[in-house]
C-alpha positions as a printed Julia matrix, in Angstrom:
461×3 Matrix{Float64}:
   0.0     0.0     0.0
   3.06    2.32   -0.09
   1.77    3.46   -3.46
  -1.04    5.39   -1.75
   0.94    6.91    1.12
   0.99   10.37   -0.47
  -2.77   10.3    -1.12
  -3.55    9.21    2.44
  -1.11   11.74    3.89
  -2.51   14.79    2.11
  -6.14   13.81    1.48
  -7.6    15.86    4.33
  -5.96   19.04    3.05
  -6.93   18.31   -0.54
 -10.58   17.75    0.42
 -10.83   20.99    2.4
 -10.31   19.56    5.87
 -12.06   16.85    7.83
 -15.05   19.07    8.58
 -15.76   19.38    4.86
 -16.19   15.61    4.35
 -19.65   14.25    5.17
 -19.48   10.79    3.58
 -16.71    8.49    2.36
 -16.94    5.1     0.67
 -15.6     3.26   -2.37
 -16.91    1.09   -5.2
 -15.03   -1.28   -7.51
 -12.58    1.31   -8.82
 -13.34    4.7    -7.2
 -13.15    6.52   -3.89
 -16.42    8.42   -3.4
 -16.87   11.53   -1.26
 -19.73   13.81   -0.3
 -18.59   17.26    0.87
 -20.18   20.39    2.3
 -18.33   22.9     0.12
 -17.21   21.88   -3.37
 -15.0    24.94   -3.76
 -12.63   23.68   -1.04
 -11.73   20.51   -2.99
  -8.32   20.91   -4.66
  -8.93   18.82   -7.76
  -5.7    19.64   -9.59
  -3.58   18.65   -6.6
  -5.44   15.36   -6.15
  -5.1    14.49   -9.85
  -1.3    14.79   -9.61
  -0.93   12.36   -6.69
   0.68    8.98   -7.32
  -1.88    6.22   -7.79
  -4.7     8.55   -8.89
  -5.92    7.83  -12.43
  -8.47   10.63  -12.61
 -10.98   12.75  -10.7
 -14.49   13.97  -11.47
 -17.75   15.21  -10.0
 -20.78   12.97  -10.47
 -23.73   15.05   -9.35
 -22.98   16.0    -5.74
 -20.4    13.27   -5.29
 -16.65   13.66   -5.79
 -14.94   10.6    -7.2
 -11.24    9.74   -7.26
 -10.52    6.99   -9.8
  -7.96    4.51   -8.47
  -8.58    1.26  -10.34
  -8.51   -2.29   -9.0
  -6.4    -1.35   -5.98
  -9.08    0.98   -4.62
  -9.59   -1.3    -1.59
  -5.95   -0.84   -0.57
  -6.2     2.93   -0.95
  -9.45    3.03    1.04
  -8.01    0.95    3.9
  -4.87    3.1     4.16
  -6.87    6.34    4.07
  -9.17    5.09    6.84
  -6.15    4.04    8.89
  -4.27    7.34    8.54
  -7.14    9.84    8.61
  -9.84    8.34   10.8
 -12.43    8.47    8.03
 -14.99    5.73    8.57
 -17.19    5.59    5.53
 -20.76    6.04    6.7
 -19.57    7.38   10.09
 -18.39   10.88   10.83
 -14.74   11.78   10.78
 -12.94   10.97   14.01
 -14.07    8.72   16.84
 -17.68    9.78   17.3
 -20.09    7.0    16.3
 -22.86    9.21   14.98
 -24.27    8.99   11.44
 -23.09   11.55    8.95
 -25.43   14.48    8.45
 -25.65   14.66    4.68
 -26.11   18.02    3.06
 -29.38   18.77    1.32
 -29.05   18.54   -2.44
 -31.34   19.29   -5.32
 -33.1    16.34   -6.9
 -31.44   15.09  -10.07
 -31.07   11.97  -12.19
 -27.55   11.6   -10.77
 -28.98   11.3    -7.27
 -31.23    8.47   -8.43
 -28.34    6.6   -10.03
 -26.2     7.24   -6.96
 -28.9     5.84   -4.68
 -29.34    2.7    -6.78
 -25.58    2.19   -7.01
 -25.1     2.64   -3.27
 -27.77    0.06   -2.48
 -26.8    -2.56   -5.08
 -23.03   -2.24   -5.58
 -22.08   -3.87   -2.24
 -24.06   -6.97   -3.33
 -22.17   -7.41   -6.6
 -19.45   -9.69   -5.21
 -22.09  -12.14   -3.95
 -24.02  -11.97   -7.22
 -20.86  -12.59   -9.26
 -19.94  -15.53   -7.05
 -23.39  -17.08   -7.27
 -23.8   -16.4   -10.99
 -20.41  -17.78  -11.98
 -20.91  -20.81   -9.73
 -24.09  -21.56  -11.68
 -22.13  -21.4   -14.93
 -19.42  -23.71  -13.58
 -22.06  -26.23  -12.51
 -23.62  -26.07  -15.97
 -20.25  -26.67  -17.64
 -19.42  -29.59  -15.33
 -22.73  -31.29  -16.02
 -22.4   -30.7   -19.77
 -19.1   -32.61  -19.87
 -20.36  -35.3   -17.46
 -17.91  -34.44  -14.69
 -20.72  -33.9   -12.2
 -24.13  -35.51  -11.91
 -27.17  -33.4   -11.11
 -28.16  -36.07   -8.59
 -24.87  -35.94   -6.66
 -24.67  -34.39   -3.24
 -22.0   -31.95   -4.39
 -24.22  -30.65   -7.17
 -27.22  -30.23   -4.89
 -25.19  -28.34   -2.29
 -23.37  -26.1    -4.76
 -26.64  -25.44   -6.58
 -28.54  -24.1    -3.58
 -25.51  -22.09   -2.51
 -25.32  -20.5    -5.99
 -29.03  -19.64   -5.7
 -28.63  -18.04   -2.27
 -27.42  -14.55   -3.33
 -30.35  -14.18   -5.71
 -32.98  -15.66   -3.39
 -31.86  -13.53   -0.44
 -31.2   -10.42   -2.54
 -33.98   -8.42   -0.79
 -32.21   -9.04    2.53
 -28.84   -7.84    1.21
 -30.34   -4.83   -0.57
 -32.38   -4.04    2.53
 -29.23   -3.94    4.65
 -27.16   -1.82    2.27
 -30.1     0.46    1.39
 -30.54    1.09    5.12
 -26.85    1.98    5.35
 -27.11    4.23    2.29
 -30.15    6.14    3.55
 -29.14    6.25    7.21
 -31.54    3.67    8.68
 -30.88    0.75   10.99
 -29.42   -2.17    8.98
 -31.24   -4.7    11.17
 -34.58   -3.12   10.21
 -33.54   -3.21    6.55
 -32.7    -6.91    6.73
 -35.92   -7.67    8.59
 -38.1    -5.97    5.98
 -36.13   -7.62    3.17
 -36.53  -11.03    4.81
 -40.29  -10.44    5.12
 -40.58  -10.16    1.33
 -39.15  -13.68    0.91
 -40.71  -15.24    4.01
 -41.88  -18.81    3.2
 -45.37  -17.93    4.44
 -45.64  -14.91    2.14
 -44.13  -16.84   -0.78
 -46.71  -19.61   -0.26
 -49.57  -17.06   -0.13
 -48.38  -15.52   -3.41
 -48.06  -18.95   -5.01
 -51.71  -19.57   -4.08
 -52.75  -16.3    -5.71
 -53.22  -14.16   -2.61
 -50.75  -11.96   -0.8
 -52.84  -11.91    2.37
 -53.77   -8.68    4.16
 -52.59   -6.27    6.84
 -54.95   -4.21    9.04
 -57.74   -5.17    6.63
 -55.83   -3.89    3.59
 -55.28   -6.53    0.88
 -51.66   -7.19   -0.12
 -50.93   -7.6    -3.85
 -49.73  -11.09   -4.75
 -46.29  -10.17   -6.08
 -42.97  -11.99   -5.98
 -39.94   -9.92   -4.99
 -37.14  -12.48   -5.08
 -34.83  -10.64   -7.51
 -36.37   -7.18   -7.43
 -34.04   -4.51   -6.03
 -36.34   -1.53   -6.52
 -38.87   -2.74   -3.94
 -36.32   -2.59   -1.12
 -34.68    0.63   -2.32
 -38.04    2.44   -2.18
 -38.93    0.79    1.11
 -35.73    1.76    2.87
 -35.78    5.3     1.47
 -39.09    5.81    3.26
 -38.13    3.7     6.29
 -35.09    5.87    6.98
 -37.3     8.94    7.21
 -39.87    7.17    9.37
 -37.16    5.94   11.71
 -35.63    9.41   12.08
 -39.06   10.92   12.75
 -39.82    8.34   15.43
 -36.39    8.79   17.02
 -36.85   12.56   17.12
 -40.25   12.41   18.79
 -39.71    9.46   21.17
 -38.72    9.99   24.81
 -35.06    9.05   25.23
 -35.71    6.43   27.93
 -37.97    4.3    25.66
 -36.46    5.13   22.27
 -34.66    1.78   22.01
 -38.12    0.13   21.99
 -40.32    2.64   20.2
 -37.93    3.31   17.32
 -37.8    -0.25   15.86
 -41.37   -1.12   16.9
 -43.12    1.9    15.44
 -40.89    1.87   12.34
 -41.9    -1.73   11.62
 -45.59   -1.1    12.36
 -45.59    1.8     9.89
 -43.41    0.16    7.25
 -45.05   -3.28    7.09
 -48.31   -2.04    5.51
 -46.47    0.69    3.6
 -44.05   -1.85    2.12
 -46.45   -4.69    1.33
 -49.34   -2.56    0.09
 -47.62    0.39   -1.62
 -43.84    0.59   -1.89
 -42.93   -2.98   -2.84
 -45.7    -3.19   -5.49
 -44.48    0.13   -6.95
 -40.96   -1.31   -6.98
 -42.25   -4.39   -8.81
 -43.99   -2.18  -11.37
 -40.79   -0.16  -11.92
 -38.75   -3.33  -12.37
 -41.27   -4.98  -14.67
 -41.77   -1.9   -16.82
 -38.03   -1.28  -17.0
 -37.33   -4.83  -18.11
 -40.35   -4.79  -20.42
 -39.35   -1.47  -21.92
 -35.81   -2.64  -22.58
 -37.12   -5.89  -24.06
 -39.47   -3.91  -26.3
 -36.67   -1.6   -27.37
 -34.41   -4.57  -28.06
 -37.08   -6.38  -30.09
 -38.33   -3.26  -31.87
 -34.97   -1.79  -32.86
 -33.09   -5.06  -33.24
 -29.33   -4.78  -33.5
 -29.46   -0.98  -33.76
 -30.72   -0.54  -30.2
 -27.9    -2.64  -28.73
 -25.39   -0.85  -30.98
 -26.45    2.58  -29.68
 -26.5     1.41  -26.05
 -23.01   -0.07  -26.37
 -21.71    3.08  -28.06
 -22.69    5.29  -25.12
 -21.48    2.96  -22.34
 -18.21    4.95  -21.95
 -20.3     8.05  -21.2
 -22.11    6.2   -18.43
 -18.78    5.06  -17.01
 -17.47    8.62  -17.26
 -20.27    9.92  -15.05
 -20.32    6.89  -12.76
 -23.93    6.1   -13.68
 -22.88    2.64  -14.9
 -22.97    1.56  -11.24
 -26.76    1.34  -11.62
 -26.4    -1.19  -14.46
 -26.45   -4.27  -12.17
 -29.99   -3.45  -11.01
 -31.19   -3.46  -14.63
 -29.28   -6.64  -15.47
 -30.73   -8.4   -12.42
 -34.23   -7.45  -13.51
 -33.52   -9.0   -16.93
 -32.22  -12.19  -15.33
 -35.35  -12.34  -13.18
 -37.9   -11.68  -15.94
 -36.16  -13.13  -19.02
 -33.74  -15.66  -17.58
 -30.86  -13.93  -19.36
 -29.52  -10.46  -20.11
 -29.16   -9.45  -23.79
 -28.26   -5.81  -23.11
 -26.37   -4.54  -20.08
 -23.81   -7.32  -19.64
 -23.19   -7.67  -23.38
 -22.73   -3.92  -23.86
 -20.35   -3.74  -20.88
 -18.21   -6.62  -22.13
 -17.97   -5.17  -25.64
 -17.09   -1.71  -24.33
 -14.21   -2.98  -22.18
 -12.65   -4.82  -25.11
 -13.01   -1.74  -27.3
 -11.3     0.37  -24.63
  -8.45   -2.1   -24.64
  -8.18   -2.07  -28.44
  -8.11    1.73  -28.56
  -5.35    1.81  -25.93
  -3.35   -0.74  -27.93
  -3.66    1.55  -30.96
  -2.38    4.51  -28.94
   0.5     2.43  -27.56
   1.43    1.31  -31.08
   1.17    4.75  -32.66
   2.66    6.87  -29.88
   6.37    7.72  -29.79
   6.28    8.73  -26.12
   7.64    5.92  -23.9
   5.53    6.84  -20.86
   2.39    7.13  -22.97
   3.08    3.73  -24.52
   3.51    2.15  -21.1
   0.36    3.74  -19.67
  -1.76    2.8   -22.68
  -0.43   -0.77  -22.71
  -1.12   -1.38  -19.02
  -4.58    0.17  -19.38
  -5.31   -2.17  -22.29
  -4.44   -5.18  -20.16
  -6.64   -3.9   -17.32
  -9.62   -3.45  -19.66
  -9.27   -6.7   -21.61
  -8.16   -9.09  -18.87
  -9.62   -7.62  -15.67
 -12.64   -5.86  -17.17
 -11.83   -2.53  -15.48
 -12.1     0.28  -18.0
 -11.5     3.35  -15.84
  -7.69    3.25  -16.2
  -8.08    3.15  -19.99
 -10.79    5.81  -20.03
  -9.17    8.37  -17.76
  -5.52    7.83  -18.57
  -5.77    7.42  -22.35
  -9.03    7.45  -24.34
 -10.76   10.39  -22.63
  -7.49   12.2   -22.02
  -6.58   12.27  -25.72
 -10.22   12.53  -26.91
  -9.97   10.91  -30.37
  -9.34    7.42  -28.92
 -12.66    7.78  -27.09
 -14.36    8.4   -30.42
 -12.64    5.25  -31.64
 -14.0     3.31  -28.67
 -17.55    4.49  -29.36
 -17.25    3.58  -33.05
 -15.94    0.13  -32.13
 -18.7    -0.26  -29.55
 -21.34    0.52  -32.17
 -19.89   -2.08  -34.53
 -19.58   -4.73  -31.83
 -23.05   -3.97  -30.48
 -24.55   -4.29  -33.95
 -22.93   -7.69  -34.49
 -24.0    -8.9   -31.03
 -27.53   -7.69  -31.74
 -27.68   -9.5   -35.07
 -26.59  -12.77  -33.42
 -28.78  -12.07  -30.34
 -25.94  -12.64  -27.89
 -26.77  -12.77  -24.19
 -25.39  -13.6   -20.75
 -27.01  -16.23  -18.56
 -25.31  -15.17  -15.33
 -23.81  -12.06  -13.82
 -20.23  -12.14  -15.2
 -17.27  -12.38  -12.87
 -15.62   -9.86  -15.16
 -16.95   -7.77  -18.03
 -14.02   -8.84  -20.17
 -12.12  -12.04  -20.97
 -13.63  -14.08  -18.14
 -17.08  -12.75  -19.0
 -17.29  -15.25  -21.83
 -18.01  -17.98  -19.29
 -21.31  -16.29  -18.42
 -22.42  -16.52  -22.06
 -22.58  -20.31  -21.92
 -26.15  -21.43  -21.35
 -29.23  -22.65  -23.18
 -27.64  -21.98  -26.59
 -24.52  -23.92  -25.64
 -21.23  -22.87  -27.18
 -22.93  -21.13  -30.11
 -23.8   -18.04  -28.09
 -20.21  -17.82  -26.81
 -18.81  -18.06  -30.34
 -21.14  -15.32  -31.57
 -20.11  -13.11  -28.64
 -16.46  -13.69  -29.52
 -17.18  -12.63  -33.11
 -18.9    -9.46  -31.85
 -15.97   -8.68  -29.53
 -13.43   -9.12  -32.34
 -15.52   -6.92  -34.64
 -15.75   -4.23  -31.99
 -12.04   -4.38  -31.21
 -11.19   -4.17  -34.91
 -13.46   -1.15  -35.31
 -12.04    0.61  -32.23
  -8.43   -0.14  -33.21
  -8.85    1.0   -36.82
 -10.8     4.14  -35.89
  -8.22    5.12  -33.26
  -5.32    4.53  -35.63
  -6.99    6.9   -38.1
  -8.24    9.56  -35.67
  -5.43    9.72  -33.1
  -2.74   12.27  -33.94
  -0.07   12.59  -31.29
   0.52   16.18  -30.26
  -2.9    17.26  -31.48
  -5.03   16.04  -28.61
  -6.47   19.43  -27.67
């Protein structure tokens, strides 16, 4: 972690002091901050620090792009500065008081990302385990009747079955509610009794109000909406409860209010959002054919640039739940990472600057092998502009080919790059994987050729 010593040492000064930071966390590749006063953040100084790939504002959140080693940077910063993520700076164990911000689409994406992103590791593990089991049974190395298969199968199902519990916990953390309450409400949505009632065509009732017979097993929007409201109910109850009985009234009254609100209003609205989102994307995909996927893939780098791609898993999960596969989000993400790598290879080949060659080459490896595109985007393609145009051209070509062959992923990929091909093996067998490989090669060829033509060293501005 010596690489991040300078960042950890000077971060407080660069961010305007500890009093200016209200929230600190990280995702797969970025450190994420909420601050009171944006003008105090010294962006140029942060961008020059060793280990920092890039910096940007995404709505009200300041993001420092680190790459795959973001966990190391986060741990060292917490150790040296006393920052504690969702806790205030220093030793006080009180929740951060977030500043009031104007409503925007970025806030919606940020909320979805904050609730779903922490679940991704479990979803990747479960999804890829399903693929491995499928491959083992296809080549007769494992019988579906064996004890090992049965055990591994229900374990691989667990992250998806208990998704409302995980989302409930992390949504509670995101919105400032009690995580135990979040897990309890999430568990209620998948309670065997409620699941049996829904299977029989009736969701039951609460206080005489009928509950819609909906299934919420893989729906993330139901719990996000629920916990957004629950956090406000909990804070209201805490504020108006006598201190000596608050430990009882706060969870009790919150649950009594949220149970009918969740089952009768919020969760059904979440189901409608999920179903219409998946249905709308399916309609767009079927109506526009390959062109729709081509356009979506072309603009993926722009989503990554703003950080809004962190909401993609929620959409992909809805597709897995309703369709059994994802023909859009995962495919577009895989194609885009390969195109980023191809564009960086073109820059490395065409550039005469040794440092630029090295940076572009390492970024290409990160994008193609690890499936992390931020190093490529912020250190090369966006920085020199024309390579980004090459990436988008390659993405359009690859997306069009993938759309023509109707490529899809049957599980949440462990990596949106080389290892993502494993997730494409499913009902179509190896054919789908071969078609995806053809689309990837077409996209890489398009991105490489376009970058070789457009990129002129020394004329980046």
